[in-house]
C-alpha positions in Angstrom: -23.0 -36.6 -27.2 -19.6 -35.1 -28.0 -19.2 -33.8 -31.6 -16.2 -36.1 -32.0 -18.4 -39.2 -31.1 -21.0 -38.2 -33.6 -18.3 -37.9 -36.3 -17.0 -41.4 -35.4 -20.5 -42.8 -35.8 -21.0 -41.1 -39.2 -17.6 -42.2 -40.5 -18.3 -45.8 -39.4 -21.5 -45.8 -41.5 -19.6 -44.2 -44.4 -16.8 -46.9 -44.2 -19.1 -49.7 -43.8 -17.9 -50.6 -40.2 -21.4 -49.7 -38.8 -24.8 -50.3 -40.1 -27.4 -47.6 -40.3 -29.4 -49.4 -37.6 -26.5 -49.6 -35.3 -25.9 -45.9 -35.7 -29.6 -45.2 -35.0 -29.4 -47.4 -31.9 -26.4 -45.4 -30.6 -28.2 -42.1 -31.1 -31.8 -43.0 -30.1 -31.6 -42.3 -26.5 -29.0 -39.6 -26.5 -30.8 -36.3 -27.1 -32.2 -36.2 -23.6 -30.5 -37.4 -20.4 -33.2 -37.8 -17.7 -31.8 -37.3 -14.1 -35.2 -37.4 -12.6 -35.1 -33.8 -11.4 -33.8 -32.5 -14.8 -33.9 -33.5 -18.4 -30.6 -32.5 -20.0 -30.3 -31.5 -23.7 -27.1 -33.2 -24.4 -27.2 -32.7 -28.1 -27.3 -28.9 -27.9 -23.6 -28.5 -28.6 -24.0 -30.5 -31.8 -26.9 -28.3 -32.9 -25.8 -24.9 -31.6 -22.1 -25.2 -31.0 -22.4 -24.6 -27.2 -23.6 -26.9 -24.5 -26.8 -26.3 -22.4 -26.1 -23.7 -19.6 -27.2 -24.3 -16.0 -29.5 -21.8 -14.5 -28.5 -22.3 -10.9 -31.0 -20.1 -9.1 -33.8 -22.2 -7.5 -31.8 -25.4 -7.7 -30.1 -27.1 -4.8 -26.3 -27.1 -4.8 -26.4 -30.9 -5.1 -28.7 -30.7 -8.2 -26.3 -28.2 -9.9 -23.3 -30.4 -9.3 -25.1 -33.5 -10.6 -26.2 -31.5 -13.8 -22.7 -30.1 -14.3 -21.1 -33.5 -14.0 -23.3 -35.0 -16.7 -22.9 -32.1 -19.0 -19.2 -32.1 -18.7 -19.2 -35.8 -19.7 -21.0 -34.9 -22.8 -19.4 -31.6 -23.8 -16.2 -30.6 -25.7 -16.8 -26.9 -24.7 -17.0 -25.1 -21.3 -20.3 -25.4 -19.3 -21.6 -22.3 -17.8 -23.6 -22.1 -14.6 -25.4 -18.8 -14.3 -27.0 -16.9 -11.3 -25.0 -19.2 -8.8 -25.6 -18.6 -5.1 -22.5 -18.6 -2.9 -23.2 -22.0 -1.3 -23.6 -23.6 -4.8 -20.5 -22.0 -6.1 -18.5 -23.4 -3.1 -19.8 -26.9 -3.8 -18.9 -26.6 -7.5 -15.5 -25.5 -6.7 -15.0 -28.4 -4.4 -16.4 -30.9 -6.9 -14.5 -29.5 -9.9 -11.1 -28.2 -9.0 -10.6 -26.5 -12.3 -13.8 -24.4 -12.1 -13.7 -20.7 -12.1 -16.0 -18.7 -9.9 -16.7 -15.1 -11.1 -18.5 -13.7 -8.1 -19.6 -10.3 -9.5 -21.2 -12.0 -12.6 -22.5 -14.9 -10.4 -21.1 -17.3 -13.0 -19.2 -20.5 -12.6 -17.2 -21.7 -15.6 -16.6 -25.5 -15.8 -14.2 -27.3 -18.1 -13.7 -31.0 -18.7 -10.1 -32.3 -18.8 -9.8 -31.9 -22.5 -11.3 -28.5 -22.7 -9.2 -25.4 -22.9 -9.7 -21.7 -24.0 -10.5 -21.0 -27.7 -7.3 -20.9 -29.7 -8.3 -17.8 -31.7 -11.0 -15.2 -31.0 -14.1 -15.3 -33.2 -14.3 -11.5 -33.1 -14.3 -8.4 -30.9 -17.2 -7.7 -28.6 -17.2 -4.5 -26.5 -19.4 -4.4 -23.5 -20.4 -0.9 -22.6 -22.0 -0.3 -19.2 -23.7 2.8 -18.0 -22.7 2.7 -14.2 -20.8 0.7 -11.7 -24.1 -0.7 -10.4 -24.6 -2.3 -13.9 -21.4 -4.3 -13.5 -23.0 -7.7 -12.4 -25.0 -7.8 -15.6 -22.2 -6.3 -17.8 -19.7 -8.9 -16.4 -22.1 -11.8 -16.9 -22.2 -10.7 -20.6 -18.5 -10.1 -20.9 -17.4 -13.3 -19.3 -19.9 -15.4 -21.2 -18.8 -14.0 -24.5 -15.1 -14.7 -23.6 -16.0 -18.3 -22.6 -17.6 -18.7 -26.0 -14.5 -17.5 -27.8 -14.8 -13.8 -28.3 -12.2 -11.2 -27.6 -13.9 -8.8 -25.2 -13.2 -5.1 -24.4 -14.9 -3.4 -21.5 -16.1 0.2 -21.2 -17.5 0.8 -17.7 -19.3 3.7 -16.0 -19.9 5.5 -19.3 -23.5 6.6 -18.9 -25.1 9.6 -20.7 -24.8 11.8 -17.5 -21.3 12.2 -18.6 -21.5 12.2 -22.4 -17.7 12.8 -22.9 -16.9 9.4 -21.5 -18.6 7.4 -24.4 -17.4 9.9 -27.0 -13.9 9.3 -25.9 -14.0 5.6 -27.0 -15.6 6.1 -30.5 -12.7 4.4 -32.2 -13.3 1.2 -30.2 -17.1 1.4 -30.9 -16.3 1.6 -34.7 -13.7 -1.2 -34.5 -16.0 -3.7 -32.7 -17.7 -6.6 -34.4 -20.6 -6.4 -31.9 -21.6 -4.2 -29.0 -23.4 -5.2 -25.9 -24.8 -2.1 -24.1 -25.9 -2.5 -20.5 -27.8 0.3 -18.8 -30.5 0.9 -16.1 -32.1 4.1 -15.0 -33.7 5.5 -18.3 -31.7 3.2 -20.6 -30.6 6.1 -22.9 -27.0 4.7 -23.4 -28.2 2.2 -26.0 -29.7 4.9 -28.2 -26.5 6.9 -27.9 -24.2 4.0 -28.8 -26.6 3.0 -31.6 -26.2 6.5 -33.2 -22.4 6.1 -33.3 -21.4 2.6 -34.3 -22.4 0.5 -37.3 -21.7 -2.7 -35.4 -24.7 -5.0 -34.3 -25.9 -3.7 -31.0 -27.5 -5.8 -28.3 -29.1 -3.7 -25.5 -29.6 -5.1 -22.0 -31.7 -3.1 -19.6 -30.9 -3.6 -15.9 -33.0 -3.3 -12.8 -30.8 -0.5 -11.5 -32.8 2.7 -10.7 -35.1 4.5 -8.3 -38.8 3.9 -7.9 -40.1 5.0 -11.3 -37.6 2.8 -13.1 -40.0 -0.1 -12.1 -36.9 -2.4 -11.6 -35.8 -2.1 -15.2 -39.1 -1.7 -17.0 -38.4 1.9 -17.8 -35.0 1.1 -19.4 -36.5 -1.9 -21.2 -39.2 0.3 -22.8 -36.8 3.0 -23.7 -34.5 0.5 -25.4 -37.5 -1.0 -27.3 -38.5 2.4 -28.4 -35.0 3.6 -29.4 -34.8 6.0 -32.3 -31.5 4.5 -33.3 -32.3 1.7 -35.8 -31.3 -1.9 -35.6 -30.9 -2.4 -31.9 -31.8 -5.8 -30.5 -33.0 -5.8 -26.9 -32.7 -8.6 -24.3 -34.8 -9.1 -21.2 -34.0 -7.2 -18.0 -30.7 -8.2 -16.5 -30.1 -10.8 -19.2 -26.4 -10.4 -19.9 -26.0 -14.1 -20.5 -28.7 -14.0 -23.3 -26.9 -11.1 -24.9 -23.6 -12.9 -25.0 -25.2 -16.0 -26.5 -26.8 -13.9 -29.2 -23.5 -12.0 -30.1 -21.6 -15.2 -30.0 -23.9 -16.8 -32.6 -23.5 -13.7 -34.8 -19.7 -13.9 -34.6 -19.6 -17.6 -35.3 -21.7 -17.2 -38.4 -19.5 -14.3 -39.5 -16.2 -16.2 -39.1 -17.5 -19.6 -40.6 
């Protein structure tokens, strides 16, 4: 259900044009839309301010298109498909001419005809990534945060092997409302940034690294054990989750 539709129902009850029972009937079957292969949470935007996202990996291209079509019908905000394989992206772009495919981040951004970009940013998010190999996760975070209305700055290839690179952007770190720090290998970048900035920091370990990195487990454990206080840590490669978390922080701050 679109927020505007819920508002119309509530105003109808308030003004006496609609009985409580009629409003309940209109709402009763709306929270879940059963497509057979998926049960869509179409009230999520009402509860959380953003529609349900589509995790495309493991779904057929046709399933993703069906889910996207229904979510767009019920959303006043962009719908994001994550971890989108190339064949699925091609079908989405064909089905929804206004869709945007961000190949590096494996995202497709879908907007209904009445949906545009946010008119004013909810805050400044800086995404700091350790190496070029971390870009897919960093861009997943950055593009998602932009889609949800944040102004996003990017600091790429600033790992601790060249300490001067992150020290050279200290002003930006201090000015940011939230920071997303993306790093593989030993994951030390999050601790370094956490010791510089007072902004909320969300650390994202990546699966980048050699054998003993254990596909991101070493970075995850390092971030969880950071000596810099107050760092929140996402799961391995979860740039999308980091962006959702920071977007909620900024929305609460701006409200």
